[in-house]
C-alpha positions as a LaTeX table, in Angstrom:
\begin{tabular}{lrrr}
\hline
Residue & $x$ (\AA) & $y$ (\AA) & $z$ (\AA) \\
\hline
Met1 & $-0.08$ & 0.02 & $-0.25$ \\
Ser2 & 1.34 & 3.73 & $-0.64$ \\
Asn3 & $-0.23$ & 7.04 & 0.21 \\
Val4 & 0.62 & 10.23 & $-0.81$ \\
Ile5 & $-0.24$ & 13.00 & 1.07 \\
Ser6 & 0.89 & 16.72 & 0.14 \\
Ala7 & $-0.37$ & 19.88 & 2.05 \\
Arg8 & 0.78 & 23.40 & 1.00 \\
Asp9 & 0.12 & 26.12 & 4.21 \\
Ala10 & 1.29 & 29.72 & 3.66 \\
Phe11 & 4.72 & 29.09 & 4.64 \\
Gly12 & 5.86 & 25.48 & 2.61 \\
Val13 & 5.00 & 22.50 & 2.20 \\
Leu14 & 4.88 & 19.03 & 4.21 \\
Glu15 & 5.06 & 16.06 & 1.63 \\
Met16 & 4.49 & 12.54 & 2.90 \\
Arg17 & 4.72 & 8.69 & 1.47 \\
Ser18 & 2.84 & 6.03 & 3.38 \\
Glu19 & 4.33 & 2.59 & 2.14 \\
Arg20 & 4.57 & $-0.63$ & 3.63 \\
Arg21 & 7.84 & $-3.31$ & 2.46 \\
Gly22 & 7.25 & $-6.81$ & 3.65 \\
Asp23 & 7.13 & $-6.48$ & 7.55 \\
Glu24 & 7.99 & $-3.22$ & 7.07 \\
His25 & 6.82 & 0.36 & 6.74 \\
Val26 & 8.30 & 3.54 & 5.73 \\
Ile27 & 6.67 & 6.54 & 6.47 \\
Ala28 & 8.61 & 9.32 & 3.95 \\
Leu29 & 8.45 & 12.64 & 5.02 \\
Gly30 & 9.57 & 16.09 & 2.48 \\
Gly31 & 9.54 & 19.89 & 2.57 \\
Glu32 & 8.88 & 21.41 & 5.52 \\
Leu33 & 6.99 & 20.14 & 8.83 \\
Asp34 & 5.78 & 22.62 & 11.14 \\
Leu35 & 2.94 & 22.63 & 13.24 \\
Ala36 & 0.50 & 23.01 & 10.39 \\
Asp37 & 0.86 & 19.42 & 9.21 \\
Ala38 & 2.22 & 17.70 & 12.30 \\
Ala39 & $-1.08$ & 16.23 & 13.29 \\
Arg40 & $-1.43$ & 14.58 & 10.09 \\
Val41 & 2.26 & 13.05 & 10.32 \\
Val42 & 0.62 & 11.81 & 13.94 \\
Glu43 & $-2.08$ & 10.00 & 12.44 \\
Glu44 & $-0.33$ & 8.11 & 10.10 \\
Leu45 & 1.74 & 7.28 & 12.80 \\
Ala46 & $-0.85$ & 5.96 & 14.97 \\
Arg47 & $-2.23$ & 4.21 & 12.21 \\
Val48 & 0.66 & 2.18 & 11.21 \\
Glu49 & 1.62 & 1.52 & 14.56 \\
Gly50 & $-1.95$ & $-0.12$ & 14.93 \\
Thr51 & $-0.47$ & $-2.83$ & 12.06 \\
Asp52 & 1.48 & $-5.92$ & 12.45 \\
Ala53 & 4.71 & $-4.26$ & 11.05 \\
Gln54 & 7.53 & $-5.56$ & 12.33 \\
Arg55 & 9.55 & $-2.08$ & 12.02 \\
Ile56 & 8.00 & 1.39 & 11.39 \\
Val57 & 10.87 & 4.02 & 9.38 \\
Leu58 & 10.54 & 7.38 & 9.87 \\
Asp59 & 12.31 & 8.86 & 6.69 \\
Leu60 & 13.45 & 12.16 & 7.13 \\
Ser61 & 15.81 & 12.90 & 4.83 \\
Gly62 & 13.95 & 14.68 & 2.94 \\
Leu63 & 12.83 & 17.23 & 4.83 \\
Gln64 & 14.33 & 20.62 & 4.66 \\
Phe65 & 12.48 & 22.83 & 7.41 \\
Ile66 & 11.36 & 21.18 & 10.90 \\
Asp67 & 10.38 & 22.85 & 13.80 \\
Thr68 & 9.75 & 22.41 & 17.56 \\
Ser69 & 6.07 & 20.34 & 16.92 \\
Gly70 & 8.03 & 18.12 & 14.45 \\
Val71 & 10.22 & 17.01 & 17.00 \\
Arg72 & 8.20 & 16.72 & 19.98 \\
Leu73 & 5.95 & 14.19 & 17.66 \\
Val74 & 9.59 & 12.32 & 17.01 \\
Ile75 & 10.41 & 12.42 & 20.62 \\
Glu76 & 6.55 & 10.85 & 21.38 \\
Ala77 & 6.79 & 8.37 & 18.43 \\
Asp78 & 9.63 & 7.10 & 19.94 \\
Ala79 & 8.38 & 6.38 & 23.57 \\
Arg80 & 5.23 & 4.85 & 22.21 \\
Ser81 & 7.92 & 2.76 & 20.30 \\
Arg82 & 10.02 & 1.93 & 23.60 \\
Ala83 & 6.84 & 0.48 & 24.96 \\
Asn84 & 5.46 & $-1.35$ & 22.36 \\
Gly85 & 8.31 & $-3.65$ & 21.02 \\
Asn86 & 10.49 & $-0.94$ & 19.96 \\
Arg87 & 9.62 & $-0.81$ & 16.52 \\
Leu88 & 10.16 & 2.86 & 14.90 \\
Arg89 & 13.93 & 3.52 & 13.33 \\
Leu90 & 14.56 & 7.09 & 11.53 \\
Val91 & 16.33 & 8.14 & 8.85 \\
Arg92 & 18.21 & 11.13 & 9.41 \\
Gly93 & 17.13 & 14.40 & 7.92 \\
Ser94 & 19.33 & 17.00 & 5.86 \\
Arg95 & 21.41 & 19.06 & 7.85 \\
Ala96 & 19.63 & 21.76 & 8.81 \\
Val97 & 17.36 & 18.96 & 10.36 \\
Arg98 & 19.84 & 17.01 & 11.64 \\
Arg99 & 21.52 & 20.27 & 13.63 \\
Val100 & 17.83 & 21.03 & 15.23 \\
Phe101 & 18.14 & 17.68 & 16.99 \\
Glu102 & 21.81 & 18.03 & 17.94 \\
Ile103 & 21.00 & 21.85 & 19.41 \\
Val104 & 18.17 & 20.11 & 21.42 \\
Gly105 & 20.38 & 16.80 & 22.49 \\
Leu106 & 18.35 & 14.38 & 20.28 \\
Asn107 & 20.74 & 13.13 & 18.37 \\
Asp108 & 22.12 & 10.22 & 20.10 \\
Arg109 & 18.42 & 9.66 & 22.07 \\
Leu110 & 16.97 & 8.69 & 19.31 \\
Pro111 & 16.82 & 5.40 & 17.01 \\
Phe112 & 18.35 & 7.48 & 13.62 \\
Ile113 & 19.48 & 5.11 & 10.86 \\
Asp114 & 21.37 & 6.24 & 8.40 \\
Ala115 & 18.98 & 4.85 & 5.18 \\
Pro116 & 15.99 & 3.15 & 5.17 \\
Leu117 & 16.23 & $-0.78$ & 6.26 \\
Glu118 & 16.28 & $-3.34$ & 2.87 \\
\hline
\end{tabular}
């Protein structure tokens, strides 16, 4: 299954692709993740968490921007994952996105990987 959702607000665009690949489900984000679009990502994460996927990959590599609401949704998804099978993996984002996680001290605390699992 593959879904593509694109949303435009006054500041930018968030693109989200959600796709099941065998035992893995990948949610790939592109553009800008901010307060205006965070709820859509949270809804999709909740939907995927309710499936039998053994791994859930939140791919941030296509993001050029993330604000605190995006960081919060990642932290909350990680907490749910740790309490329920530790299925979440995060693909590192652009330099600007990586820098946000470094500044808030989460770079070494979250389950980042360098590329989607095959």
